[in-house]
C-alpha positions in Angstrom: 14.6 13.4 2.1 11.6 14.6 4.2 8.5 16.0 2.8 6.6 17.3 5.8 6.1 20.7 4.2 5.1 19.3 0.8 2.0 20.9 -0.8 0.5 17.4 -1.3 0.6 16.6 2.4 -0.8 20.1 3.3 -3.6 19.6 0.7 -4.8 16.4 2.3 -6.0 18.1 5.4 -7.4 16.8 8.7 -10.4 15.2 7.0 -8.2 13.1 4.7 -9.9 9.8 3.8 -7.5 7.1 2.5 -10.2 4.7 1.0 -11.6 7.6 -1.1 -8.1 8.6 -2.2 -7.3 5.1 -3.3 -10.7 4.6 -4.9 -10.3 7.6 -7.1 -6.6 6.9 -7.7 -7.6 3.6 -9.5 -8.8 5.8 -12.4 -5.3 7.0 -13.2 -2.1 5.5 -14.5 1.4 7.0 -14.9 2.6 7.5 -18.5 6.3 7.0 -19.4 7.1 10.6 -18.5 5.6 10.2 -15.0 2.4 12.2 -15.6 -0.9 10.9 -14.4 -3.4 10.1 -17.1 -7.0 9.2 -16.7 -7.7 5.6 -17.7 -10.1 5.6 -20.7 -13.6 4.5 -19.6 -13.0 4.9 -15.9 -15.3 6.8 -13.6 -15.2 8.0 -10.0 -16.3 5.7 -7.3 -18.2 8.5 -5.7 -20.2 11.2 -7.4 -19.2 14.2 -5.3 -16.3 16.2 -6.7 -15.4 17.6 -3.3 -14.6 14.1 -2.0 -12.4 13.3 -5.0 -9.1 14.2 -3.3 -7.0 12.5 -5.9 -8.3 14.5 -8.8 -8.1 17.8 -6.8 -4.5 17.1 -5.8 -3.4 15.4 -9.0 -0.7 17.9 -10.0 0.7 17.9 -6.5 0.8 14.1 -6.6 2.6 14.1 -9.9 5.2 16.5 -8.5 5.6 14.6 -5.3 6.1 11.2 -7.0 8.7 12.8 -9.4 10.6 14.6 -6.6 10.5 11.7 -4.1 11.4 9.1 -6.8 8.6 6.9 -5.5 8.2 5.0 -8.8 11.8 4.0 -8.9 11.6 2.7 -5.4 8.5 0.7 -6.1 10.1 -0.8 -9.2 13.0 -2.0 -7.1 10.4 -3.6 -4.8 8.3 -5.2 -7.6 9.1 -8.9 -6.6 8.3 -8.2 -2.9 5.0 -6.4 -3.9 4.0 -9.3 -6.2 4.6 -11.7 -3.3 2.5 -9.6 -0.9 -0.3 -9.5 -3.5 -0.2 -13.2 -4.0 -0.2 -13.9 -0.3 -3.1 -11.6 0.2 -5.1 -13.1 -2.6 -4.5 -16.6 -1.2 -5.7 -15.6 2.3 -8.5 -13.1 1.7 -11.7 -13.7 -0.2 -11.7 -10.5 -2.3 -14.7 -11.6 -4.3 -16.8 -11.9 -1.1 -15.6 -8.5 0.0 -16.5 -6.9 -3.3 -20.0 -8.5 -3.3 
């Protein structure tokens, strides 16, 4: 299934900034129905609403994830993803990067 003409991809645009998308995505979690919910007490990493691509495209992202069955795929890859996270944590000083 290809999604080249998906509204989500079109909405990202040429000035798409992945770190900003990921930074703002950290404020949301999927509920059991697959809808994105704001994490209580979370706040944007940046103060400008124009740069908050995730919030602006939230409904398109929900639709894309449901249609593409992304969550199901990620659940089948959970062990591999845990291993990648553990390897990364063992080899990268995240605390130093955050500081």
